[in-house]
N, C-alpha and C positions, 0 to 999 in steps of 0.2 A: 761124680762132682756132678754139676749139673750138665744134663745133655740138651743140645740145643737141636730143633730137625731146622734141617735148609735141603732147597728143593737144587738139583741138582740139572741143567738138561745137557746130558750126556752127546757128547761133537764123536767122541770115536773111545773104544774100548779094547783093552787087551787083559790077558790071564795068563801072565805065565806062573808058576807055578801057585801060590798061595797068593799073591797080593795083585793089583791089578794098578793100573794108572787111565786115569779118563780126563778127559780133557771135556773142561768143563765150563758151563755160566754160573754164575751163582751170587745173589746179588745183582744182580748186572752188570760183574764183572767179569775178567773169563779166568778162571785160576789153573792149575796143573796143580789135580790131587794124586797120593801117594797114600793110599791106607789100605789096612787088613780085607779080604771080604765081611769076615763077621763084622766089623763097622754098620756095613749096610746090607738091608735086606734083600732076600735070596733071588727077587723079582727084579734080579737087572736087565736093563736090554743095550744092545750098542745104539739106540735113539731115541729118546725122548724122556721123560722126568721118571727122574729118579730120587728116592725121599734118604738119607744119607743124618744118623744119627753121630754128630762129631762134638766130643766136649771143647772147649776151649784152645786146652794145648794144642787138639789134633788141628783146632779151627790156626791158629795158629803157624802152623806147620804149614799152608798152605802159600804156595807162590806163585806171580804170576810170569809167566818167559814165553818169549812172542823172538820169531823168527825175524822180524821186520825190519827191510836195510838193505841200503846198495852192498851188496854181495863182488862189484868191483864198476870203477868207472874209466870209459874212455881218457889216457891223458889227451891235454891241453895241447898235443906237441903238430897239432894238423887242424889248425882252426877252418881251413876252405873246406874241407870235407864233413861232410855231413855221418854220422856215427849214429845209427836207431838204440833206444833202449827196450831194452825187454824186461817187461815187468814180468813173474810168475809169482803168481797166487799159490800160498800153499799155509803148511802149518808141519807143527812140531809131528816130529818121528815122521814124516811122509815118505817112503823109500820112494815114490814114482817120482816127485819134485827129486830128490836126490840125485836121480838117474836122468833127468832132463837139466839140470844143472849141469850135468858132470859133460853132457852133449855139448850145453852153450860154454863151457869152460873151454875143451878143446880147441870150440872154432874161434877162439878170443884172438889170437897173432890171425889169422887167418883172414876173419872175416869182421873188426874193433867194430864193440857195440857194446853198452852199458848192460850188467844185470839188477835188478832191482828186485826184489822178495816182498812181500805180501803176505800178513799171516793172516789170514782173513778168522783166524778164532781170537783174534782182538778186540775188545769191548766196541770202540770205534767204529768193529767194519760188521756188524749184525746184518747189513743189506749183503755186504758182496759173501757171506757166511751164508745167508740164506738162498743165495743164488748156485755159488760153485758149491757146496758145500758133500755133495755129492763127487765131484767132477776132479774135485783137483790131480796133479797141476791141469793149471788155468795159466794160459801163454797169451798176451798181448804183445803187439811193437808200436813203441810210443803214442798207450791208449787205447789200439785198436784191439779187438778180439784177434787168436793169431790158431791158437789152436791147444788142445788138452788129450791129460793122459798120457800118452808117450810119444815120443822125440825121434826123431834119426837126424844123423850127422848132413844128411843129403836134405832133408828136409829144409831144417837149421838155416844151412847154407843158401841155399832158391830162394827163400824168408827174406834173408838177410840182406844179400843181394839185393833185392827188391824194395826194402823199405834203404839199403843206402841210394840207389837210383830213385828216390821216390815215388816208387812204382806201387809200395804195397798196398793192398786196400786186404778190410778185414774179411773175413771168412764166413763163410758158414756155418751155423751147427753151433753158435756160440751155446753153452748149457744156462740153463735156469733152474734151479729143482723148486725153488720156490712157487714158480708160474704151474711148475706140472703139477706136483704137487694137490695146488688150489682146483687145476684145472680136474685131476682125479677123484676129488672131495666132491665136489659137485655130479660129475657124473654118478656117483654111489648113493650121492643125494636121489638126484633125479631118478637112480635105478630102484630106489627101494619106495 
C-alpha cells in the first residue's frame, strides 16, 4: 500500500504499553489517533511536530472527538433569580478537568449554576488552544476568567455566590501560553 506523509502537531501524548494515543491537529482538523509506535518515527515528543507514515486504511480509522457541550443547565423554575454559567475549558482525557467538574457537580444544588465544557482542541478553538494548552482546566464564570488547575469546594462556593449576587469580577492571572512562548522566544533571540 502507498503510504502518505502526514504532519501532526501533538497536543498530548500517552504511552500505555506498545501503543499511544495523541490528540493531534492533522491537515487543519483536530483528530484523535490511536496507532502502534512503529507507525511513527522514534523521535516523537510531547509537543511539537511529528511526522507520521499512515496508509489510507489507517487514516480512515482517525476520528474526531470533542467534549464541547453543556454538561448541565439550571432549570427554568426560578426566572427572577440569576444563575451563573461556568465555562470549563478542557480536552478529552484531562483528569484535573474531571476533578474540577466533580467539585462543581457537588455544588449544583447548593449554589445553582450551569456548566458548559469547551474543548480547546476543537478545530475552531485554535486561539483558545494557543492560550490555555498548558493550563487546563481553565474556568470562567459568565465569560470572565475565574481560575485554573485545581478547584476546592470552598473556592467554588464563594465564586458562585459572588456571581449570583452580581459581584463577581474577573480574577488576575489568566494564563496565555502563546504570549509567554513568544516572549521567551524574543528573549532567546535577543540573548543570541
